[in-house]
C-alpha positions, 0 to 999 in steps of 0.5 A: 833691694827688698828683704821682705817681700813674702810671708811664707817660704817654699821649703822644698824650692829652697832646698833644691838651691842647696847642693849639700842637701842632696848628700847622704851621711851614710847609705840611705841616711840623708844629711839633716843639717841642724847646725846653721848657727855656726855656718849655714850651707851655701846655695847655687846662686852664691857658688855661681857667683863665686865661680864666675869671678874666678872663672871670668874676671879674677883680678885684684880690685881697684889696682888696675886699669885693665878690663878684669880689674875693673869688672872685679872693682865694680862687683866688689863695690856693688856687693858693699851696696847690696849688704848695705841695703840689705841691713837699712844702711841708707849711707851704702858702702861708705858705712859697711866694712867688709872684714874676715868675719863678726870677730874681726869686726868687733875687734876693729871697733875695740881696736880703733876705737876702744884703745883710743878712747878709753881710759881708768875712769871708764867702764865697758858694759856687755852682757852674761851671754856674750860670745867669746869674740864680744866677751874676751875682745872687751876684756882685753881692751879694759886690761889694756886701758885700765877701764872696768869691764861690768857684766849685765846679769840675765833674767831666769828665761835668759834675757838680759835683765833690763832692771840690772842694766838700768843700775850699771849703765850710767855716767861712767859708762863708755860703751855697751856691747851686747849680742842681738840674739844669743847664740846658746839661749836663742834669746831675742834681746831688746836692743831698743831698751838697751840702746836707749840706756846707752844713748842716755849715758852717751855711751857708744853702742855696739851690737853683735848681729851674728845671729840675727841678721841670718834670720830676721829683718834687721834695720840698723838705722832703726836699732841706732847702733853705732856699730853692728857686726855680722858674718857672712858665713851664717847667712848662706854666704862664703866663710872668710867675709864679715861685715861691720856696719858703722855710723859714718862720722865715727868711721871718719873720726877713727883711726884704722888698725890694719895699715898697708896697701889699698888703705891709704891716700898718700904715703912718704917716708914720714908720714901717710893719709888714709883712703876713702870709706870703707877702703880705709878699714880694708888693708891689703888685698880684699876678699874679693870673691867672698865679698861677690859671694855675699852680695849674691847671698843677700840677693837670694835672702832678699828674694825669699824675704826675711820676714818669710825666713823669720816666720818659718824659723819661729815655726820650727822652733816652736815645733822643736820645743814642743817635740823636746819636752817629750824626752824625759830628763832633756832640759832647754836653756833660755826663753820657753816662747819661740817668738822670743828667741831665734831659730835655735835650742840648746839643751842637756839630757840628764847625764849624758854628755853633749859630745856623745849626743852629737856623735851618736846623732850623726849616725842619724844623719843629724848634724848638730853642735855640742860643747859651750858654743864660745860661751864658756862663762854663760855655761859656767852660770848655768852650771853645765860643761856643755850643751847640745845646740840644734839651729834651724834655717830656711831649708830645714822642715818639721820632718828633720827635727822628727828625725832629731827626736828619733836619734836623741831617743835612741841615745837615751835607750843606749845610755839607759 
């Protein structure tokens, strides 16, 4: 599967594949969906794949010799291979675990590796911009193991401060866990430099790729991450399905943290042994329909081309930054340059609360996100209680950003 076949997108053809974009929020008020960093909409090929599963071969995978179970098993296993190929994991399904979401993927690493390997002499390094799923997870591991949690500073533009990283990533560092793209600042982090620092200290290198895999080409082997986590619902796939890529040697060495059916090889009243990868980490009845839906999603994204999606995101982001600069009192957080950020923009507008902005823009059909975006400590550092976030995807257009600007101007006039 090639994820990068073209350099531009046919936005109208893409929009036609997403049924939700056909609806109006109110009479003569079309939906302008700019909340893609939270969850993207779902295209017809994914809906069709999941519908076919439920209508034609809905059965437990790996549990039966009958036709339906065999068909479900093949489709579910193929989905692992397709997603692995999509992110450049040459080991295929053995290196690609299906979870519920990015949060569970990061917890799997923290529980199965962190609790077993870390102690009071160890340091865990994360950045100041981490999503709660990466911050709280390692915070709790540190509390339970006695390890020290250390925070990488950010530059004024929102980049991870590499000079500070070079100071604190050292002999006592056992794990470095950072996001690829910030869900609040939009910053694309320099994983090559951070990974080099981690490897020089023999530290585990973990990456939260939830905001990266949907919008740009990702090659986990080129990144050389030990673990890389992401979610299906942010990349045109269904909710309830996430992924953890892990290097095979690590996955084979770790003990699972969920136990039960499917993940075992043999069981007695005294002991148990574990199944092959990746099933060792997929206890119980898995999210079969969701996994099959995610397989369809990566095929759909690959047909568009991730290079093309990345270019489109950059163009929209550059246009949004240009238009938002027209509004007096509006402050954008994160890098000024579109090529240094993913397809999202978080901002404040003078004394208008983010929730008020989101509520009023909804009257114009514009769906945006308001709050701390699961980065409360980052917002504390920024000195704001909340921001408003507009985030883009392959089906969004410049005209929709114009509607956002119209709604923001109306909000400003109302509060004036």
